[in-house]
N, C-alpha and C positions, 0 to 999 in steps of 0.2 A: 579489622573485618567490618566494623560498623560503617566506615566511609565507603567501602566497596559495595556493601549491601545498599546503602543510600544511593550511590551512583547507579547501580543496577536498576533500582526502582525508578529513578529518574528516566533512564534510557527506555525502559519498558513503557512508562507513562507517556513519554514524548513520542515514541514511534507508534505505539498502538493507540494511545489516546482513548477516546470514547467509543470508537467503533473499530473492532479488530477486523471486520470485513474489508474495510478500506486498506488497512495495512497489508492484509493477505493479498488483496487484489493488486496493489502496487507492486508487491514482491513478485507475484506471478507475472504481471505485465513486463517487469524488468527482465525476468528470467526468459520469457518467450522472446522478447526483443533481442536479447543477447544471442539466443539460439538461432533466430532467424537471420540475424546480421552476420554471425560467424560461421554457422554450419551451412546455411542455405545460400549465403552470399547476397541476400537481397536487402534493399534498404527498408528498415523497419522502424524508423524514427517516429512514424505516425501512430504506432500502436499504443504507446503510453498515454498520449493525450486523448485518444479515443476511449481507452479504458477508464481514464479519470472522468471523462464526460459522462460515462454511464454510471460510475460509482458515486459521483456527487449527488445526483438526485436520489439514488437508492439510500445513501446515508442520511440525507435530509428527511426522506419519507420514514425511515426507521426511527429517527430521532423525534419527529413530530408525533408519530404513532405511540411512542413510549409515554409521552407526557399527557 
């Protein structure tokens, strides 16, 4: 059980890291991209880079403001 708990802590730290807003934003962007591509049938490859371009400055601003 100790190894499983350690692995779980690693995965959470790796995926979420310092800013859970970025992890949630990426998950939401991937979900919306999937829905647009499969349900609406439109090309939605551009959505994830656009969301990341907005999340990166937000994450940096929040990190600098904290210090």
